[in-house]
N, C-alpha and C positions, 0 to 999 in steps of 0.2 A: 107730757109725762117725762120726756127726756130732759126738758129744761129743769124740772124739779130735781130729778136724779143728779144732774150735773151740778146744780146749785148746792145740794146737800153734800155730795162728795167733795166738791171744791171747798165748801165751808168747813168741813171737818179737817181737811188738809191745812187750810189757812189758819184755823184755830190752833191746831197742834204746832205748826211752825212758829206762829207768833208767841204762843204760850211758852214754848221751849226756848225761843230766842231771847225772850225777856230775861230769863234767868241765866242762860249761857253767856250772852253778850253783856250782861249787867246793865241793861237799859234802865234809864231813870223811870221810876214808877211811884205812884202814891204809896206812902207808908203810914199806917195808922198806929198811933200810940194810945192804947186803951186806958192807960193810967192817967195821962194828962189830957186825953180826949183831943188830940191834935193830929192833923194830917200834914205831912211834909212830902215833897217830891225829891227823891234822891236815888242814887244807884244802889246803895245798901244802907243798912241802919247805922246811924252815927255811933261812935264809940261812947260807951258809958250809959247807953240806954238798956234797960232790963228787958223790955218787951216791945218789939215793933213788928207789926203784921204787914207783910208785903204781899200776901196772897191776893187780896182784893185788887191791888194795882196790877198784879200779874194777870188776873182774870180780865181786866180792862184791855190789856194788850191782846190777849187771846180772842176776846170778842170782837175787837176792832179788826184783827187779821181775818177772823172767820167771816165777818160781814163783807169785807172787801173781796175776799176770795169767792164767797157765795154770789155776790153781784157779778163778778167776772165769769163765774161758771154758768150763771143764768143767761148771760149775754152771749157767751161763746160756746156753750155746751151743745146745743142742737147741731151746730156746724161741725163740732169735733166728734160727735157720737153717731156718725153716719154708719160706720161699720158695726156689726153686732158684737164683735169681740172687744170693742172700745168700752162697753159697759163693765166688763170684767176688769179691764185695766184701771178704770176710774175707781172701782170698788177696792181693788188691790192697793192703789195708792192711799186711799183713805185708811184702810186697815194697817198698812205699813206705817203711816204717820202716827196712828194711835199706839201701836206697839213700840215704835221708836221713841216717842216722847215718854211713854210709860217706863221703858227701860232706862232712859236717861235719868229720870227722877228716882227710880228705884236704886240704881247704882250710885247716884250722887249722895244718897243717904247711907250707903253701905259703909260700915266701919273700916 
């Protein structure tokens, strides 16, 4: 049970960090142009394009980070969760990651 708990908490933290880092660090990601039905990999939409959707590429970064962190959490979790208060700490980190990334994207869209 501790292995699953650690994997889920670490996966949430990894997803949030990778999802936020893809936008903050302007990492290259797949961008979809629905008008021309093409996919390009770039840091940001090229100039002169009306509609480019980078959300799906950002999801790929988040899922990759979440899977890697969940794997590490499953492998290292039972060893790190020996103390009873460690469960609360892992949950706190997961909650903090969700709130932090949510705040980053909320205030990034603020006028």
